[in-house]
N, C-alpha and C positions, 0 to 999 in steps of 0.2 A: 504494500500500500504506500502511495506517495502523495504528496501535495505540492503541485507546481505553483499553485496560487491558493486562493481561499476556497476553491472548489474541491469537494471530497472526491478522490479518485480511488476506485477499487479495481484491483486486477481480476481478470476473469480466471479464477483459480478453481480447479476441480476439488471435490471433497477430499480425494486422496492427496492431491497436491497441498491442500490446506493442512492436513494432518502432518504431512512430511515437513512442511514449513514450521509448524508448531514444535515438532520434535527438534528440527535443526536450528531453529531460532529466527529464520528469515521472516516469519509471520507474527513475531511477538508484538510488533507494533499494532497489528490489528487487534489483538486481545487487549492491549493497553488502551487503545483508543476507545474500545467499547465500554470501558469502565469510566470514561469521562462523565462528569456530572453525577456519578454514583458514589464518589469518595465520602461525601458527607453522610451517606447512609451507613457506611461501615461502622462508624462509631455509634450511631443510633441503635443498631441492632447487635452490637457486641454484647457479651455476657454481662459486663458490668452495667450496661445501660438498661437491661431488662428489669421489670419490676421484681424486687427481691434480690436481684443480682446473683452472685454466686457465693458459696460457702466452702471453705476447705479445712474445717475443724475435724480432726480425726475422731474426736469423741462423739461427733454427730453421725459419722458414716461408718465407723469401723468398731466392732465389738468382738472381743476375744474371751471365750470361756476358759475356765480352769482346765478343761479337757482338751484345749487347743482348737476347738471349733471357732472359725472366724466367720462372723456374720457381717456382710457388707450391705449397706442400705442403698437401694436404687430409688432415686427421687424422680425418675422420668417414667412416662407411660410406655408400657410395652404393648405394641400393637402389631407385632410381626416383623419389626425392623431389627430385633435382636438387641435392643439397648440394655435390657436387664442382664444379658450376658456380657456385652462388650464393655459397659462401664464397670461392672464388677471385675471383669478380667483386667482392666487397666489398674484398678486399685490392688488387686491380688498380686499382679506382676511387680508393681513398685514395692509392695510390702514384703514380698518374698514368701507368700503363703503357698502351701501345698494345695493345689486345686481340689484334691479329694477331701480336703478339710475346710472347704469354703461353701457357704450357702448365701443366697440372696434373700433379702427381706424388702418388701415394697413399702415405701414411705407413705403415710397418710398425707392428705393435703395440708401442708403447713409451710407456707412460703417464708415466714419469718425464721423458721428453724432450718429448712432445707434449701433455701434459695429459690430461684425461679423454677417452677415446675411445669410451665406451659410447653408441652411437647408438640411444637409445630415448627414449620420453617426449616426442617432438616438441619437443626443446629444443636441437638443434644450432645453429640460428641465434640463438635467444634467448641461449644461453650464449657463442657464439663471435663474434657480430657485433662487439662492442666490442673484444675482444682482437685480432681480425684487423685491425681498422681501426687500432688502436694500433701493431701490428707494422709495418703498411705506412707509417703516419705517421712512425715512427722511421726506417725505411729511407729514406723520402723526405728527411728532415732530414739523414741521413748523406750522401746523394748531394749535397744542397745544400752541406753543409759541405766535402765533398771538392772540389767545383767552386770554392767560395770560396777554399779554400786554394791551389788551382792558379792562380787569377787574382790572388791577393793582395788580396782585398777582404773586407769583412765579409759574413757569411752573410745578414745582413738585406738586402743589395743584390741577392741572387740569388733565383730562384724556380724550382721545378720546373714544367715544362710537360708536354706529352704525350711521354713517353719521352725527355725531355731536360731539362737545367737551363740556364736562360738568365740572362744579365746584361743587363737591359733598357737600362741607360744606355749600353752600348757595343755591344750587339747580338751579343755573343759567346754561344756555346752549345756544350754538350758532351752527347753522348748518354749514356744510362744505362750502356751497355756500356763507354764510355770512362772512366767514373768508378767502375765497380764495384770494381776492385782496391783503389783508394785508400780507398773508402768502407768496405770490409771491415776495414781497419786501424784505423778509428775506434772509440771507445767508443760503446756504445749509449746514446743520450740517455735521461734519466730521464723517467718518465711526466709529471711536473709540467711539463716543458718542451715537451710535444707539443701541437700545435694541429691538431685535426681539421678537415677541409674543411667549409665551409658547404654547405648544400643547393644553393645556386646554383652552386657549383664542381663538384658531383658530376655524372658523366656517366651512370652506370648505376643507382645506388641510388635507388629511388623514382621512376625515370624510365621513360617508355614508349619512348624511343629514345635513341640516343647523342648527346644534345644538351647544349650549354652556352650559356645565353642565346640559345636559338633557333638556334644554329649547329651543324651536324653536325660533331662532332669525331672520331668513330670509329663504325664499325658497331656496332650493339647486339649484345652477346655472344650467340652461339648456344650451345646446350647442348654442353659440352665433349665428352661422349661420344656425342652424338646421331648423328652421321654413322657412327661406328664401330658403334653398336648396330644401326642400320637396314641396314648393309652386311655385318653378320656378323663384323666385325673385333674387336669388344669382347671382353675376356677375363672371363668369369664363372667361377665355381668349377669347373663341369664342363668348361670349355675348357682348363684347365691340363693340359698334355701334356708330361711329362718323359720322358727316355729310359729305357727298360727298366721302365716302369710296369707293375705288376700291379694287378688290379681285384678289389674285394671287395664283397660284400653280406652282410647279417647276418640270421640268423633270431633274432628277439627273442621274449621270453616273451609269451604271449597275455594274461597277467594282470599288472598292475603289482605288482612285488615278488616274482614267482615266479622260480625259479632252475632251472638245468639239472640234472635228476636223472641222466640218462644220455643218451648220444648214439651213434648208429651211423652212421658216415659212409662205410661200405664202398661203397655204391652211388654216393655223391657222388664219390668218388675215381675212379670209372670214367668219369665224364663227360669228354669231350674238352676239354682246356684247363684243367681244375681242377688246381691245384697242391697245395693244403693246406687243412685246416680249422683254425681257431684259436678257442679258447674266449675269450670276453670276459667279464670279471668285472663284475657289477653291484655297486652299493654298498648295495643294500637301500633301505629307506624311512626317512626321506625322501631322494629321489635328488638333490635340488638340480639341478646341471647335468651330472650324471654319467650314463654309459650305463646302460641297463636291464639289460645283460648279454645273453648268448646265445651263438650260434656263428656265426663268420664263415667264409664260403667264399671262397677266394682263387683267382683264375684269370687266364688270359691276356687275357680280355675280359669285359665285364660280362654278356653273355648267358650265357656258360659258367658264370659265378659264380651267376647266377640259376637256371639249370637244375640246378646242383649243390645249391643250397639246396632246391629242390623235392624232391630225392632224399634229403635228410636225414631220419633217424628220431630224433626227440627226445622224451624223456619229461620233462615239466615237473613240478617240485615246487611246488605252490601253497601249501603250508603257510606259508612266510614272508610270503605276500601277505595273510594274515589275511582280513578281511571283503571285501577286493577281489575275491576269487574269486566271490562271490555278488552282486556289484554289478550293478544295472541302473538305467538312467537314469529309467525310469518309477517305480520304487519310491522313488528318491531325490527325484524331483519331488513325489511324494505326501507324503513326510516334510517337505520344505521348506514346502509349502503348508499342511500341518497346523500346523507350528510358527509360521507367519505369523499364525495366528489368536490367538496368545497373546502376552502381554507378553514383551519381551526386555530386553537391555541398553539403557538410555536414553543416547543420545548427545547429543541436543539437546532441550531442553524450554522452551517459552515459554507460560506461562499454564496453565490447567486444561482440557486438551483433553476429558476425560471430561464435565465439566460443560457445556462448550460444545456437545459433540455431543448431550447430552440436551436442551438447550434449542433445538436447531436445528429449523427448520420442516421440513427434509427432510435425509435422510442418503443419501449415495451411496458406493459402494465398488467397488473393482476389484482383481483380482490378476493380475499380469503374470509370465510365465515366459520365461526366455531359456535355451535348451538349450546343451549343449556345442557349441563351434564350433572347428574346426581353422583355423589361419591359412592353410594350404595355399598358400604362395607358389608362383608360377609355376615357379621353380627349386627342386625338392626338395633337401634337405640333401645336400651332397657335400663331400669334403675330400681333399686330397692331402697325405700326410705321409711324410717320409723321416727315418729314425732311424739315427744312428751311435752309437758307443759312449758318447760323452759329450755329444751334442747332438742336437737335433731341429729340423726345419724344416717348416713347414706352409703350405699355400696354401689359403685357404678363404673362402667368402662369409659372414663373421661380422660381427655387429653389435657384439660385445664382445671385442675382441682381447686385453684384459688377462685376462679370465676364461678365454679360450682358452689363453693362455700358462700361466696358473696350473694349469689342468686337465691340460694335457700334462705340465707339470713334475711335478705330483703323481703321476700314474699311472706315469711313467717314472723317478721319483725323481731328477730333475735339478734343478740350480739354475736359477732363473728366467732368468738371463742366458744360459743355454745353449739357450733355446728362442726361435726366431724365427717370427713369424706374419706372413705376407704376406696382406694383405687384398685380395681380388679384388672385382669388381663383384658385387652381389647381384641375383638375379632375384626381387626381392621379399623382404621380411623380416618386417615386422609384429610384431616382438618375438620371433618364433620363433627367429631366428638370433642372438638375444642369449644363447641357451643353447647352449653349444658341445659338447654330448654327442656329436654326430656326428664332431667332430674328435678328441675323446678316444678314441672307438672306433677311428678310423683310426690313431691313435698306438699303441694297444695291438696292433693287427694289424701295423703297420710294425715294431714291436719284434722280431717273429718273422722279419723279412726285412731284417736290418741292411744299410743302405746302399742298399736298393732302394725306390723310391717306391711307395706304395700309394695308389690312388684308391678311396675307399670311397663308394659311391653308394647313396642311398636311392631306392626307387621311389616313385611316387605313392601306392601302396597302403601302403607302409611309413610314409609321412608322415602319412596319414590315421589309421592305426591306432596308431602308436607315438609320435607327436610330442606336444607340449604343447597342451592345449586351453584356450580361454577358459573361465573358470569358469561353470558353470551358476548361475543366480540366480533368485530369486523376490522380487518387490516387491509388497507389499500396501498399498493406500492407502484411507483413509476420509476423507470430508469432510462437514461440516455446512453447510447452506445456509440463509440467511434467506428470508423471503417473496419478496424480489426476486431470488433466485438468487445472492446474494453469499455467498462462502465465509466462514464465521465460525470454522471450525476445520479442522484438517488433521492427520491422523496418517499417518505413513509408516513401514512396517517393511520392512527390506531384509535378505535372507539369501543368502549364497553363501560358498563356501570362500575363505579368504584365500590370496593368493599366498605368504604366509609359511609355509604348511604344506608348501611344497616344501623348506624348509630346516630345519625343526624340527617337533616334534610340533604337531598342529593347534591353533592358538591359539583356536579356537572363534568368534572375532569378527574382522570386517574391521579392517584398520589404518586410521588416520585418513587416510592418503593415498588409500586405496581409497574411503572414504566421501566424500572430496572430489570424486570423479569423478561428478558429477551428482546427488549425494544430499545432502551435508552443507550 
């Protein structure tokens, strides 16, 4: 890529040629240029800038029993991406733990204690790799100090090996379990005093097997939940089964923003197993992470609840929905494609594209359309909630436990510390389960059954019709080519609703973080 003047020039490079260039270095400028205008976002979405930030206290994440069992706390949502294994592996490697004596424990939702727990944006490892290594390095140093104190030697004379601390000059050694109690009494060392292991010392990180200097030190870690998942022992949201649980499904408005005008549940209450119907209040538009509203049917089993829902007679009021009542994706697509032919807000400009297009030997253009798309995780939304007078407890496959706690606290008018969220395994998430509307629904229903657990289950049909969709988008591109087929100019117009419209009146334009996703 070169710039002879202010006009952007792009070489006509094949995909294979581009990859060769990236490897060889000749196309690095292309990658660098594509990050222009995005530098400010890097700090904004770094670990330290996220709500709750990061934590690297070993006493929070690493617990060692007297028998040597090491428990490592995972604070992120496991939804098939393997983070419960990979983050635990990082800590175990830096600590020097024998993988056969390591287990993982899922953290409850507690941002103040565990740091940011919102598992989205593909950033769990990017944000938590270093903090988890530091936590483990601090724990390792505390174990070494405890051993040195017991032997009456300098800590520089001892070193941690695999699940033990050794004193090489005398051959003495103590297992992690033997040192755990004494190590817990020590102050946590400062970050400046920590020395992370070198690549040569690591057994798991960046390795294809559990090797150090070619010698097998321990079996390479298997997925922590793998065996339980394939044998049916793993606990996903739908697997939570508490005593005296009642089951609920919800009839939601067919139009976003509509409300219940009237409901006749007389036939519903005749269905065997149905206990009650409960109105769920929506919050109108924009809904953010809140329920759409509707009518819940509560029964002794899910099938009875679904049958009861089928028998409901609901009249919906579409007036609050405004233009949504007449929305069709075909009409919206036409509007976007028409708008793509006209100038819009300029986000980046380099040179005079109009002049370059007029001077081009050939012009090409294309318009691309991406329709609405449901995330459709394998496990549809589900939540179990139990509400008592002054507290609430939830078990749910959520990506964002903090937002879940806040949502429950808000709808039940409880202090945040009175809400506990237990994070189960997720049968897929893809960002959909960052929105805890389904858990807030369950909390509203559970409020009507104080002390009794309510499992609120979405069907696949519920999920497809009423969940959040990836935004529809249109991208229009034009390029000018010279006689040799080289691009001399390029115009790119992109149109789609911003995710910010979920939380406030439609901003009309994408945010910079959205433009950075393959466009800016």
